[in-house]
Each structure stands twice: as C-alpha cells, then as structure tokens.
TIDO-635712 format. One line per 2 residues: number of its first residue (from 1); their letters; for each residue x, y, z of N, C-alpha, C. Coordinates in Angstrom, 2 decimals. Layout:
<nodes>
NUM = A = X/Y/Z/X/Y/Z/X/Y/Z; ...
</nodes>
This chain:
<nodes>
1 = XX = 19.97/-1.89/34.32/20.82/-1.08/33.44/20.53/0.40/33.63; 19.24/0.73/33.78/18.87/2.14/33.96/19.42/2.68/35.27
3 = XX = 19.48/1.84/36.28/20.05/2.28/37.56/21.53/2.58/37.40; 22.24/1.74/36.62/23.65/1.99/36.37/23.85/3.31/35.64
5 = XX = 22.99/3.58/34.66/23.07/4.83/33.92/22.83/6.02/34.83; 21.80/5.91/35.70/21.51/7.00/36.64/22.68/7.22/37.60
7 = XX = 23.32/6.11/38.02/24.46/6.24/38.93/25.62/6.96/38.25; 25.88/6.60/36.97/26.96/7.25/36.22/26.67/8.73/36.02
9 = XX = 25.39/9.06/35.74/25.02/10.46/35.55/25.20/11.26/36.83; 25.01/10.58/37.96/25.12/11.28/39.25/26.55/11.55/39.69
11 = XX = 27.52/10.98/38.97/28.92/11.19/39.35/29.37/12.59/38.96; 30.05/13.24/39.88/30.62/14.56/39.60/31.96/14.35/38.90
13 = XX = 31.94/14.50/37.56/33.15/14.20/36.79/34.23/15.23/37.01; 33.85/16.47/37.32/34.87/17.47/37.62/35.67/17.08/38.85
15 = XX = 34.96/16.62/39.86/35.63/16.13/41.06/36.48/14.91/40.74; 35.97/14.04/39.84/36.72/12.86/39.44/38.02/13.20/38.75
17 = XX = 38.01/14.23/37.90/39.24/14.65/37.23/40.25/15.19/38.24; 39.76/15.97/39.20/40.65/16.49/40.23/41.27/15.35/41.05
19 = XX = 40.43/14.36/41.37/40.91/13.22/42.16/41.95/12.43/41.37; 41.68/12.21/40.07/42.63/11.47/39.24/43.95/12.22/39.11
21 = XX = 43.88/13.54/38.93/45.10/14.34/38.80/45.91/14.31/40.09; 45.22/14.48/41.23/45.93/14.44/42.51/46.53/13.06/42.77
23 = XX = 45.81/12.02/42.40/46.33/10.65/42.58/47.59/10.45/41.74; 47.55/10.95/40.52/48.72/10.82/39.65/49.92/11.60/40.21
25 = XX = 49.66/12.81/40.68/50.74/13.62/41.26/51.34/12.92/42.47; 50.47/12.38/43.34/50.96/11.70/44.54/51.73/10.44/44.18
27 = XX = 51.24/9.69/43.18/51.94/8.49/42.76/53.34/8.84/42.25; 53.43/9.87/41.42/54.74/10.31/40.92/55.64/10.75/42.08
29 = XX = 55.05/11.43/43.05/55.82/11.90/44.21/56.35/10.72/45.01; 55.53/9.67/45.18/55.96/8.47/45.90/57.07/7.74/45.13
31 = XX = 56.92/7.64/43.81/57.93/6.97/43.00/59.27/7.70/43.10; 59.23/9.03/43.03/60.46/9.81/43.15/61.08/9.61/44.53
33 = XX = 60.24/9.68/45.56/60.75/9.49/46.92/61.37/8.13/47.13; 60.70/7.08/46.59/61.24/5.73/46.73/62.59/5.61/46.05
35 = XX = 62.72/6.19/44.85/63.97/6.11/44.11/65.09/6.84/44.84; 64.79/8.00/45.40/65.83/8.76/46.10/66.24/8.06/47.38
37 = XX = 65.26/7.57/48.16/65.59/6.87/49.39/66.42/5.62/49.10; 66.05/4.90/48.04/66.82/3.71/47.68/68.25/4.08/47.33
39 = XX = 68.43/5.16/46.55/69.76/5.57/46.14/70.61/6.02/47.32; 69.97/6.66/48.31/70.73/7.19/49.45/71.02/6.14/50.51
41 = XX = 70.07/5.24/50.75/70.18/4.32/51.89/70.64/2.91/51.51; 70.41/2.50/50.26/70.75/1.13/49.87/72.23/0.81/50.01
43 = XX = 73.15/1.68/49.55/74.59/1.35/49.69/75.01/1.12/51.14; 74.50/1.93/52.05/74.84/1.76/53.46/74.30/0.44/53.99
45 = XX = 73.09/0.06/53.58/72.51/-1.21/54.03/73.32/-2.39/53.51; 73.74/-2.34/52.24/74.55/-3.42/51.65/75.87/-3.54/52.40
47 = XX = 76.47/-2.40/52.74/77.74/-2.42/53.47/77.57/-3.05/54.85; 76.49/-2.73/55.55/76.25/-3.30/56.86/76.02/-4.81/56.78
49 = XX = 75.28/-5.25/55.77/75.03/-6.69/55.62/76.32/-7.44/55.29; 77.15/-6.84/54.45/78.42/-7.48/54.09/79.34/-7.56/55.31
51 = XX = 79.34/-6.50/56.11/80.15/-6.51/57.33/79.68/-7.60/58.28; 78.38/-7.78/58.37/77.84/-8.82/59.24/78.26/-10.21/58.76
53 = XX = 78.19/-10.46/57.47/78.56/-11.76/56.93/80.05/-12.04/57.16; 80.86/-11.02/57.01/82.30/-11.20/57.25/82.58/-11.53/58.71
55 = XX = 81.85/-10.87/59.61/82.04/-11.15/61.04/81.63/-12.58/61.37; 80.54/-13.05/60.76/80.10/-14.43/60.99/81.14/-15.42/60.47
57 = XX = 81.65/-15.15/59.25/82.65/-16.05/58.67/83.92/-16.07/59.51; 84.34/-14.91/60.00/85.53/-14.82/60.84/85.33/-15.59/62.15
59 = XX = 84.15/-15.50/62.71/83.85/-16.22/63.95/83.91/-17.72/63.72; 83.42/-18.18/62.58/83.43/-19.61/62.28/84.87/-20.12/62.16
61 = XX = 85.71/-19.34/61.49/87.10/-19.76/61.29/87.89/-19.78/62.59; 87.64/-18.86/63.48/88.43/-18.75/64.70/87.91/-19.60/65.85
63 = XX = 86.63/-19.92/65.84/86.05/-20.64/66.97/86.35/-22.13/66.94; 86.43/-22.70/65.75/86.64/-24.13/65.64/85.43/-24.94/66.03
65 = XX = 84.27/-24.32/66.10/83.05/-25.02/66.46/82.46/-25.70/65.23; 81.54/-26.61/65.48/80.88/-27.28/64.37/79.90/-26.32/63.69
67 = XX = 79.57/-26.67/62.46/78.64/-25.81/61.70/77.29/-25.70/62.38; 76.81/-26.79/62.95/75.50/-26.77/63.61/75.52/-25.84/64.81
69 = XX = 76.61/-25.90/65.59/76.73/-25.04/66.76/76.80/-23.57/66.35; 77.58/-23.30/65.30/77.72/-21.93/64.84/76.38/-21.40/64.31
71 = XX = 75.63/-22.26/63.60/74.33/-21.85/63.07/73.36/-21.52/64.20; 73.34/-22.33/65.24/72.48/-22.07/66.39/72.87/-20.77/67.09
73 = XX = 74.19/-20.58/67.24/74.66/-19.36/67.88/74.34/-18.13/67.03; 74.48/-18.26/65.72/74.16/-17.15/64.82/72.68/-16.81/64.89
75 = XX = 71.82/-17.85/64.98/70.38/-17.61/65.10/70.07/-16.84/66.37; 70.79/-17.17/67.45/70.59/-16.44/68.71/71.02/-14.99/68.57
77 = XX = 72.16/-14.78/67.87/72.62/-13.42/67.65/71.63/-12.62/66.80; 71.03/-13.28/65.84/70.06/-12.61/64.98/68.83/-12.17/65.75
79 = XX = 68.45/-12.94/66.72/67.30/-12.55/67.55/67.65/-11.40/68.48; 68.91/-11.28/68.85/69.31/-10.24/69.79/69.69/-8.94/69.10
81 = XX = 70.21/-9.03/67.92/70.72/-7.83/67.22/69.72/-7.38/66.17; 69.33/-6.12/66.23/68.40/-5.60/65.24/69.03/-5.54/63.85
83 = XX = 70.31/-5.30/63.79/70.99/-5.27/62.50/71.10/-6.67/61.93; 71.46/-7.62/62.78/71.61/-8.99/62.32/70.28/-9.58/61.88
85 = XX = 69.21/-9.22/62.53/67.90/-9.76/62.19/67.44/-9.31/60.82; 68.04/-8.23/60.31/67.68/-7.74/58.98/68.73/-8.09/57.94
87 = XX = 69.57/-9.04/58.25/70.68/-9.35/57.35/70.21/-9.88/56.00; 69.11/-10.62/55.98/68.62/-11.21/54.74/67.40/-10.48/54.20
89 = XX = 67.07/-9.33/54.77/65.91/-8.56/54.33/66.38/-7.23/53.77; 65.92/-6.92/52.58/66.30/-5.66/51.94/65.27/-4.59/52.31
91 = XX = 65.64/-3.73/53.23/64.73/-2.66/53.65/64.75/-1.47/52.72; 65.84/-1.31/51.97/65.97/-0.12/51.13/66.01/-0.44/49.64
93 = XX = 65.44/-1.60/49.25/65.15/-1.80/47.84/63.93/-0.96/47.50; 63.52/-0.95/46.23/62.54/0.04/45.80/61.18/-0.14/46.50
95 = XX = 60.68/-1.38/46.56/59.35/-1.60/47.15/59.30/-1.21/48.63; 60.24/-1.65/49.48/60.22/-1.18/50.87/60.41/0.32/51.01
97 = XX = 61.24/0.90/50.13/61.43/2.36/50.16/60.14/3.08/49.80; 59.38/2.52/48.86/58.08/3.08/48.50/57.13/3.04/49.70
99 = XX = 57.13/1.91/50.41/56.30/1.77/51.61/56.73/2.76/52.68; 58.04/2.95/52.83/58.54/3.92/53.80/58.10/5.34/53.43
101 = XX = 58.15/5.66/52.12/57.73/6.99/51.67/56.26/7.23/52.01; 55.43/6.18/51.88/54.02/6.33/52.23/53.84/6.59/53.72
103 = XX = 54.60/5.88/54.55/54.48/6.11/56.00/54.95/7.50/56.39; 55.82/8.09/55.58/56.29/9.45/55.86/55.20/10.47/55.56
105 = XX = 54.62/10.42/54.36/53.66/11.45/53.95/52.31/11.29/54.63; 52.02/10.09/55.16/50.78/9.90/55.91/50.99/10.09/57.41
107 = XX = 52.21/10.41/57.82/52.61/10.66/59.22/52.42/9.44/60.11; 52.35/8.24/59.52/52.26/7.03/60.35/53.59/6.77/61.04
109 = XX = 54.67/6.73/60.24/56.01/6.62/60.80/56.21/5.45/61.73; 56.17/4.22/61.20/56.33/3.04/62.05/57.64/3.07/62.83
111 = XX = 58.72/3.45/62.18/60.00/3.53/62.87/60.82/2.27/62.83; 60.32/1.22/62.13/61.12/-0.01/62.06/62.34/0.18/61.18
113 = XX = 62.25/1.10/60.21/63.42/1.53/59.46/63.39/3.05/59.38; 64.55/3.62/59.28/64.65/5.08/59.18/65.97/5.42/58.51
115 = XX = 66.06/6.58/57.89/67.32/6.95/57.23/68.43/7.11/58.27; 69.60/6.63/57.91/70.75/6.75/58.81/71.85/7.60/58.20
117 = XX = 71.79/7.82/56.89/72.78/8.68/56.26/72.34/10.14/56.38; 73.31/11.05/56.35/72.98/12.48/56.45/72.12/12.93/55.28
119 = XX = 72.45/12.43/54.09/71.65/12.79/52.92/70.23/12.28/53.02; 70.06/11.03/53.49/68.72/10.46/53.63/67.89/11.21/54.66
121 = XX = 68.49/11.58/55.76/67.77/12.31/56.80/67.35/13.70/56.33; 68.25/14.40/55.61/67.92/15.73/55.10/66.81/15.65/54.06
123 = XX = 66.92/14.66/53.15/65.89/14.52/52.13/64.55/14.15/52.75; 64.56/13.34/53.80/63.32/12.92/54.46/62.56/14.13/55.00
125 = XX = 63.28/15.08/55.56/62.63/16.28/56.11/61.97/17.10/55.00; 62.70/17.34/53.93/62.14/18.12/52.82/60.99/17.36/52.16
127 = XX = 61.17/16.06/52.00/60.15/15.22/51.36/58.85/15.24/52.15; 58.95/15.13/53.47/57.75/15.16/54.31/57.08/16.52/54.27
129 = XX = 57.88/17.58/54.23/57.33/18.94/54.22/56.45/19.17/53.00; 56.80/18.60/51.87/56.01/18.76/50.66/54.94/17.68/50.52
131 = XX = 55.26/16.46/50.96/54.36/15.34/50.73/53.16/15.30/51.64; 53.31/15.73/52.88/52.19/15.67/53.82/51.00/16.51/53.36
133 = XX = 51.19/17.76/52.90/50.03/18.52/52.40/49.38/17.87/51.17; 50.19/17.32/50.26/49.62/16.67/49.07/48.77/15.48/49.50
135 = XX = 49.28/14.66/50.39/48.53/13.50/50.87/47.26/13.93/51.59; 47.34/15.00/52.38/46.16/15.49/53.09/45.06/15.94/52.15
137 = XX = 45.43/16.67/51.09/44.44/17.13/50.12/43.79/15.94/49.42; 44.60/14.96/49.03/44.05/13.79/48.35/43.14/12.99/49.26
139 = XX = 43.49/12.86/50.54/42.63/12.14/51.48/41.28/12.81/51.62; 41.27/14.14/51.67/40.01/14.88/51.76/39.17/14.65/50.51
141 = XX = 39.82/14.64/49.33/39.10/14.40/48.08/38.50/13.00/48.04; 39.28/12.00/48.45/38.78/10.63/48.46/37.63/10.50/49.46
143 = XX = 37.75/11.16/50.61/36.67/11.14/51.60/35.40/11.76/51.03; 35.55/12.83/50.23/34.38/13.45/49.61/33.72/12.50/48.62
145 = XX = 34.52/11.75/47.87/33.97/10.77/46.94/33.23/9.66/47.70; 33.83/9.18/48.77/33.17/8.16/49.59/31.85/8.68/50.16
147 = XX = 31.86/9.93/50.59/30.65/10.52/51.15/29.56/10.66/50.09; 29.95/11.10/48.88/28.97/11.21/47.80/28.38/9.87/47.43
149 = XX = 29.21/8.83/47.37/28.71/7.49/47.06/27.75/7.01/48.14; 28.11/7.27/49.39/27.23/6.87/50.48/25.90/7.62/50.43
151 = XX = 25.94/8.91/50.14/24.71/9.69/50.08/23.78/9.19/48.99; 24.35/8.81/47.83/23.52/8.27/46.76/22.92/6.93/47.17
153 = XX = 23.73/6.10/47.84/23.21/4.82/48.33/22.13/5.03/49.37; 22.36/5.98/50.27/21.37/6.28/51.31/20.06/6.76/50.70
155 = XX = 20.14/7.68/49.74/18.92/8.21/49.12/18.16/7.12/48.39; 18.91/6.21/47.73/18.24/5.10/47.05/17.52/4.18/48.01
157 = XX = 18.14/3.90/49.15/17.49/3.04/50.15/16.29/3.72/50.78; 16.39/5.04/51.00/15.27/5.76/51.60/14.07/5.81/50.67
159 = XX = 14.31/5.82/49.36/13.20/5.79/48.40/12.50/4.44/48.43; 13.29/3.38/48.64/12.70/2.04/48.69/11.96/1.78/49.99
161 = XX = 12.51/2.28/51.09/11.87/2.04/52.40/11.62/3.39/53.07; 10.65/4.17/52.57/10.38/5.47/53.19/9.72/5.30/54.56
163 = XX = 9.90/6.29/55.40/9.29/6.32/56.73/9.65/5.08/57.54; 10.91/4.67/57.43/11.39/3.52/58.20/12.08/4.04/59.46
165 = XX = 11.58/3.70/60.64/12.20/4.24/61.86/13.60/3.71/62.12; 13.93/2.54/61.54/15.25/1.95/61.77/16.31/2.61/60.91
167 = XX = 15.97/2.86/59.62/16.91/3.48/58.70/16.35/4.80/58.22; 16.96/5.89/58.64/16.51/7.23/58.26/17.74/8.11/58.04
169 = XX = 17.51/9.35/57.66/18.64/10.27/57.45/19.41/10.49/58.74; 18.71/10.37/59.86/19.38/10.60/61.15/20.26/9.41/61.55
171 = XX = 19.78/8.18/61.25/20.54/6.99/61.65/21.50/6.49/60.58; 21.36/6.99/59.35/22.21/6.50/58.24/23.70/6.67/58.51
173 = XX = 24.17/7.80/59.05/25.61/7.92/59.32/26.14/6.85/60.27; 25.32/6.42/61.21/25.76/5.37/62.13/25.96/4.06/61.40
175 = XX = 25.04/3.76/60.46/25.19/2.55/59.67/26.44/2.63/58.80; 26.70/3.78/58.21/27.87/3.94/57.36/29.14/3.78/58.17
177 = XX = 29.19/4.36/59.36/30.37/4.25/60.20/30.61/2.78/60.60; 29.54/2.08/60.95/29.67/0.67/61.33/30.15/-0.17/60.15
179 = XX = 29.59/0.09/58.97/29.99/-0.65/57.78/31.45/-0.38/57.45; 31.88/0.87/57.56/33.27/1.21/57.28/34.24/0.57/58.26
181 = XX = 33.87/0.51/59.52/34.73/-0.12/60.53/34.91/-1.61/60.21; 33.84/-2.25/59.76/33.94/-3.67/59.38/34.86/-3.84/58.18
183 = XX = 34.70/-2.97/57.16/35.47/-3.11/55.92/36.94/-2.79/56.14; 37.23/-1.74/56.90/38.62/-1.26/57.02/39.32/-1.69/58.30
185 = XX = 38.60/-2.31/59.23/39.24/-2.73/60.47/39.13/-4.25/60.67; 37.92/-4.76/60.76/37.73/-6.16/61.15/38.13/-7.14/60.05
187 = XX = 37.79/-6.83/58.80/38.17/-7.73/57.70/39.68/-7.71/57.45; 40.33/-6.52/57.35/41.80/-6.55/57.22/42.50/-7.25/58.37
189 = XX = 41.93/-7.16/59.56/42.55/-7.85/60.70/42.57/-9.36/60.47; 41.54/-9.88/59.83/41.53/-11.32/59.50/42.67/-11.66/58.54
191 = XX = 42.90/-10.78/57.56/43.97/-11.00/56.58/45.33/-11.00/57.26; 45.57/-10.01/58.11/46.86/-9.95/58.82/47.02/-11.13/59.77
193 = XX = 45.95/-11.55/60.38/45.99/-12.72/61.27/46.42/-13.97/60.50; 45.92/-14.10/59.27/46.23/-15.29/58.47/47.64/-15.24/57.89
195 = XX = 48.09/-14.05/57.47/49.37/-13.94/56.77/50.53/-13.74/57.74; 50.36/-12.84/58.70/51.45/-12.49/59.61/51.57/-13.42/60.81
197 = XX = 50.54/-14.27/61.00/50.52/-15.19/62.14/50.43/-14.45/63.47; 49.88/-13.24/63.44/49.58/-12.54/64.68/48.28/-13.09/65.24
199 = XX = 48.01/-12.80/66.50/46.68/-13.11/67.02/45.68/-12.11/66.42; 44.40/-12.45/66.48/43.42/-11.54/65.90/43.38/-10.21/66.67
201 = XX = 43.58/-10.30/67.98/43.63/-9.07/68.77/44.80/-8.19/68.38; 45.96/-8.79/68.15/47.12/-8.03/67.69/46.88/-7.42/66.31
203 = XX = 46.22/-8.18/65.43/45.93/-7.68/64.09/44.97/-6.51/64.14; 43.95/-6.61/64.98/43.00/-5.51/65.12/43.67/-4.30/65.74
205 = XX = 44.55/-4.55/66.68/45.33/-3.48/67.30/46.19/-2.77/66.25; 46.84/-3.56/65.39/47.67/-2.97/64.34/46.84/-2.10/63.39
207 = XX = 45.65/-2.58/63.01/44.79/-1.82/62.10/44.43/-0.47/62.71; 44.08/-0.47/63.97/43.70/0.80/64.62/44.90/1.74/64.75
209 = XX = 46.04/1.20/65.19/47.24/2.02/65.38/47.68/2.62/64.05; 47.52/1.87/62.97/47.94/2.36/61.66/46.98/3.43/61.13
211 = XX = 45.68/3.14/61.11/44.72/4.08/60.53/44.54/5.33/61.38; 44.89/5.24/62.64/44.86/6.45/63.48/46.17/7.23/63.38
213 = XX = 47.10/6.74/62.57/48.43/7.32/62.31/49.28/7.42/63.57; 48.97/6.61/64.58/49.83/6.57/65.77/51.15/5.90/65.40
215 = XX = 51.06/4.72/64.77/52.23/4.06/64.20/53.36/3.77/65.16; 53.11/2.93/66.17/54.18/2.61/67.13/55.33/1.87/66.46
217 = XX = 55.02/0.99/65.52/56.06/0.21/64.87/56.33/-1.12/65.53; 55.54/-1.48/66.56/55.73/-2.78/67.20/55.20/-3.91/66.32
219 = XX = 54.24/-3.61/65.44/53.76/-4.57/64.46/53.81/-3.90/63.08; 54.55/-4.52/62.18/54.69/-3.99/60.81/54.53/-5.16/59.85
221 = XX = 53.65/-5.08/58.87/53.45/-6.20/57.95/54.56/-6.29/56.91; 54.71/-7.50/56.36/55.63/-7.69/55.25/57.09/-7.65/55.62
223 = XX = 57.45/-8.03/56.83/58.86/-8.01/57.22/59.60/-9.28/56.82; 58.87/-10.36/56.58/59.50/-11.60/56.15/59.83/-11.52/54.67
225 = XX = 60.97/-12.08/54.29/61.36/-12.09/52.89/60.55/-13.13/52.12; 60.33/-12.86/50.85/59.57/-13.78/50.01/59.26/-13.15/48.66
227 = XX = 58.84/-13.98/47.72/58.56/-13.49/46.38/57.36/-12.55/46.34; 56.37/-12.81/47.16/55.14/-12.01/47.15/55.19/-10.83/48.11
229 = XX = 56.36/-10.57/48.68/56.47/-9.52/49.68/56.14/-8.15/49.10; 56.63/-7.86/47.89/56.40/-6.56/47.28/54.91/-6.35/46.99
231 = XX = 54.26/-7.37/46.41/52.83/-7.26/46.13/52.03/-7.09/47.41; 52.39/-7.82/48.43/51.73/-7.71/49.73/51.88/-6.30/50.30
233 = XX = 53.06/-5.72/50.16/53.29/-4.35/50.63/52.42/-3.35/49.85; 52.32/-3.54/48.54/51.53/-2.63/47.71/50.06/-2.68/48.11
235 = XX = 49.52/-3.88/48.30/48.12/-4.02/48.71/47.91/-3.42/50.10; 48.89/-3.57/50.96/48.79/-2.96/52.29/48.76/-1.44/52.18
237 = XX = 49.55/-0.88/51.26/49.57/0.57/51.07/48.23/1.09/50.56; 47.61/0.34/49.65/46.28/0.74/49.15/45.28/0.75/50.29
239 = XX = 45.32/-0.29/51.12/44.41/-0.34/52.28/44.66/0.82/53.23; 45.92/1.15/53.47/46.23/2.25/54.38/45.65/3.56/53.86
241 = XX = 45.86/3.84/52.57/45.45/5.13/52.04/43.93/5.27/52.01; 43.23/4.24/51.52/41.77/4.31/51.48/41.21/4.30/52.90
243 = XX = 41.85/3.54/53.79/41.40/3.52/55.18/41.57/4.86/55.86; 42.65/5.57/55.55/42.85/6.91/56.11/41.78/7.87/55.58
245 = XX = 41.40/7.71/54.30/40.32/8.54/53.74/39.01/8.26/54.47; 38.74/6.98/54.75/37.53/6.65/55.50/37.58/7.25/56.90
247 = XX = 38.75/7.20/57.53/38.88/7.78/58.87/38.60/9.28/58.83; 39.06/9.96/57.77/38.76/11.38/57.60/37.26/11.61/57.52
249 = XX = 36.59/10.75/56.74/35.13/10.85/56.63/34.45/10.54/57.95; 34.96/9.55/58.67/34.37/9.19/59.96/34.48/10.33/60.95
251 = XX = 35.63/11.00/60.97/35.79/12.16/61.85/34.84/13.29/61.47; 34.59/13.45/60.17/33.64/14.46/59.72/32.22/14.11/60.18
253 = XX = 31.88/12.82/60.10/30.55/12.38/60.56/30.40/12.63/62.06; 31.42/12.28/62.82/31.37/12.51/64.27/31.24/14.00/64.57
255 = XX = 31.98/14.82/63.82/31.91/16.26/64.02/30.51/16.79/63.71; 29.89/16.27/62.62/28.53/16.70/62.28/27.53/16.30/63.37
257 = XX = 27.69/15.06/63.88/26.78/14.60/64.93/26.92/15.45/66.19; 28.17/15.75/66.55/28.39/16.58/67.74/27.85/17.99/67.53
259 = XX = 28.02/18.53/66.30/27.51/19.88/66.01/26.00/19.91/66.09; 25.35/18.88/65.50/23.89/18.82/65.55/23.39/18.65/66.97
261 = XX = 24.10/17.83/67.76/23.71/17.65/69.16/23.84/18.96/69.93; 24.94/19.67/69.68/25.13/20.96/70.35/24.06/21.97/69.93
263 = XX = 23.72/21.98/68.64/22.67/22.89/68.17/21.32/22.55/68.78; 21.01/21.24/68.85/19.74/20.82/69.45/19.69/21.19/70.93
265 = XX = 20.81/20.98/71.62/20.85/21.33/73.04/20.69/22.84/73.24; 21.38/23.62/72.42/21.27/25.08/72.51/19.85/25.55/72.21
267 = XX = 19.22/24.92/71.21/17.83/25.27/70.87/16.88/24.94/72.01; 17.11/23.77/72.64/16.25/23.39/73.77/16.41/24.36/74.94
269 = XX = 17.65/24.75/75.20/17.90/25.71/76.28/17.23/27.05/75.98; 17.32/27.50/74.72/16.69/28.76/74.33/15.17/28.69/74.49
271 = XX = 14.59/27.54/74.15/13.15/27.38/74.31/12.74/27.43/75.77; 13.54/26.78/76.63/13.24/26.83/78.06/13.32/28.25/78.59
273 = XX = 14.34/28.98/78.16/14.46/30.37/78.59/13.28/31.20/78.10; 12.86/30.94/76.85/11.72/31.68/76.29/10.44/31.38/77.05
275 = XX = 10.24/30.11/77.41/9.05/29.74/78.17/9.04/30.42/79.54; 10.21/30.41/80.21/10.29/31.07/81.51/10.03/32.57/81.39
277 = XX = 10.54/33.18/80.31/10.32/34.60/80.09/8.84/34.89/79.86; 8.19/34.03/79.07/6.76/34.22/78.81/5.94/34.07/80.08
279 = XX = 6.33/33.09/80.92/5.61/32.89/82.18/5.75/34.09/83.10; 7.00/34.63/83.15/7.22/35.79/84.00/6.45/37.00/83.48
281 = XX = 6.39/37.14/82.15/5.64/38.26/81.58/4.14/38.10/81.79; 3.65/36.87/81.75/2.22/36.63/81.98/1.84/36.88/83.43
283 = XX = 2.80/36.69/84.35/2.53/36.94/85.76/2.52/38.43/86.08; 3.20/39.22/85.28/3.31/40.66/85.57/1.96/41.38/85.54
285 = XX = 1.07/41.17/84.56/-0.24/41.86/84.59/-1.04/41.54/85.83; -0.97/40.27/86.27/-1.70/39.89/87.49/-1.19/40.69/88.68
287 = XX = 0.15/40.82/88.75/0.72/41.57/89.87/0.31/43.03/89.81; 0.28/43.61/88.57/-0.12/45.00/88.41/-1.58/45.19/88.80
289 = XX = -2.43/44.23/88.38/-3.86/44.31/88.72/-4.05/44.27/90.23; -3.30/43.43/90.89/-3.41/43.33/92.35/-2.99/44.64/93.00
291 = XX = -1.89/45.23/92.51/-1.44/46.49/93.08/-2.49/47.58/92.86; -3.08/47.61/91.63/-4.11/48.63/91.35/-5.33/48.45/92.24
293 = XX = -5.73/47.20/92.44/-6.90/46.96/93.30/-6.63/47.36/94.73; -5.38/47.10/95.19/-5.05/47.47/96.56/-5.03/48.99/96.71
295 = XX = -4.56/49.68/95.66/-4.55/51.15/95.69/-5.96/51.69/95.74; -6.86/51.10/94.93/-8.25/51.54/94.92/-8.91/51.34/96.28
297 = XX = -8.64/50.19/96.88/-9.24/49.93/98.20/-8.73/50.93/99.23; -7.45/51.24/99.14/-6.87/52.20/100.09/-7.50/53.58/99.92
299 = XX = -7.66/54.01/98.68/-8.26/55.33/98.42/-9.72/55.37/98.86; -10.43/54.28/98.64/-11.83/54.23/99.07/-11.93/54.33/100.59
301 = XX = -11.04/53.63/101.28/-11.08/53.67/102.75/-10.76/55.07/103.26; -9.83/55.78/102.59/-9.50/57.14/103.00/-10.68/58.08/102.77
303 = XX = -11.37/57.88/101.65/-12.54/58.73/101.37/-13.63/58.50/102.42; -13.82/57.25/102.78/-14.85/56.94/103.81/-14.49/57.59/105.13
305 = XX = -13.16/57.59/105.46/-12.75/58.19/106.73/-13.00/59.69/106.72; -12.76/60.34/105.56/-13.02/61.78/105.48/-14.49/62.08/105.65
307 = X = -15.35/61.26/105.07/-16.79/61.50/105.18/-17.21/61.28/106.64
</nodes>
C-alpha cells in the first residue's frame, strides 16, 4: 500500500491535467471530423451502392440465367470491382469515418477509403492542417508520461538490485525498448493474426507499417462487416495512438543513445589529441637540451682551437 501511495505522490498532476485536456480536445476534434465526413461522404456512398444493386437486378432480369449462376457471377464481379466489393460495407458511417479521421491526423493515411466529393476533399485538407499539430502535441505528452513511468520503474528496480551489471542506467533504455516492441508489435500481431486471418508475418508487417505511419493500405483491419466491427475499430485506434506515442519515445531513446555515443567518441578523440600534445611538449625540452649541449661543445672546441 505504501508503494502505491509513493507512486501516486510521484505523479506530476500538472502534466496529467494538460494530458487530460489535450485528450479531451483531440477527442472532440475527432468526433467533429467523423460527423462532418459522414455528412459529406455518406450520401454519395449510399447512391453508389444503390446504383450497384440496380445494375445487378437489371442483369438478372435480362440475362435469363439461374439464380445460382448469377450469384456466382456477382461474386466474381465483387472480387474484381473495388466499388462492388464494398457494396455491403458502410465506409462512411460514423465509426469508419472516425477511424478515417484518426488516420488523417496521425498521417498514416491507409488509402483504402478517401473523400470523393469536392466538399469532403476540401474539408479533409483543412481538417488535417489543424489536426496534425494537435495530435503531435498529444503524442509528445503521452510519450513524456510513458517515459516518467519507466524512469520510476527503473529507479525502483535499481534500488532493489544495485550494482547489477545486467540492469543499469546504461542498459535500462534497451530493456524498455525491447519491452515496448513486444507490447506494441508482437502481441498485437497475434491479435490481428487471429481476427483478420492474416499470416503472423503479414500481421507483424501491418503493425510496423502502421506505427511507422507509412500506411500503404494493403492491409487494413476491420474491413469485414459485423456487429463487433465498430468496437474492434475503436480498440485498434487506441492501440494506434498509444503505439505512436511509444514510437515517439523510442525515437527519443535512440536519439539519446546516438548523442551519448557521439559525445563519448568526441571525448575519446579529444583525449587522444591531448595525449599526443603532451607527448610532443615533453619531447621539446629534450630537443632543446640536446641543441644547447651541441652549442656548448661547439664553443668549447672553438676556444680550444684559439688557444
């Protein structure tokens, strides 16, 4: 219990208030963006789906083929046509629009859906212009919280196992990076492998492409329709945002390690230069003494010749 109290006392509540406020602002911004995207893009999507259904019905009436044949042919068309393949999936209802808004402000941009109306495209540009800085600030704040939690955990472990060559202040960042990669890469890949029926390699590939904000869009979760699709999308969004914060922290750790390595290398080079300078300076008196002795010998020989 006392440890829990000490942990609570160690929390920077001012930072916590800032984080909560920024989270609330970003949540409101995402909700507004989802509502606007839904309002702008949903009518066009409904019209396209209705047009597709009418074309299928017209084909059935004019072809005279059996229902089974038409169904097989329609399935083939659905695999070939990107519009037809989305006929039963609502991409611009509120939950998918919310997911799209997140991919915009985090610059992931999968590209599996995009605004097609002039209003949607114009709003997307303005929305990204304002949302990307807000998301960036919040990611930095979350990364700072993660770093503070890790530092407290590290200090607690160092008190328990002092003078441990395996776990020290120098090696602790490596352990944290490894632990974070397991939590945000390898474990989520297992979840996507089980739910999306991708191979584990494809799932791991998707995790890296997403958290690095490359976002090719060749693998996107939650594309199948279902009752739990919205909840699955929301949980995926939480993973993306916290994972991006961890990636920010990981880049900071790598930058610190590279900076320390560069400083150590520069210090070693300076020491080598100093040693060489000291050696050259120590050799100078010997050279001067030799010159003086040679001068004395020369003068003595000249004096002897005069005598």
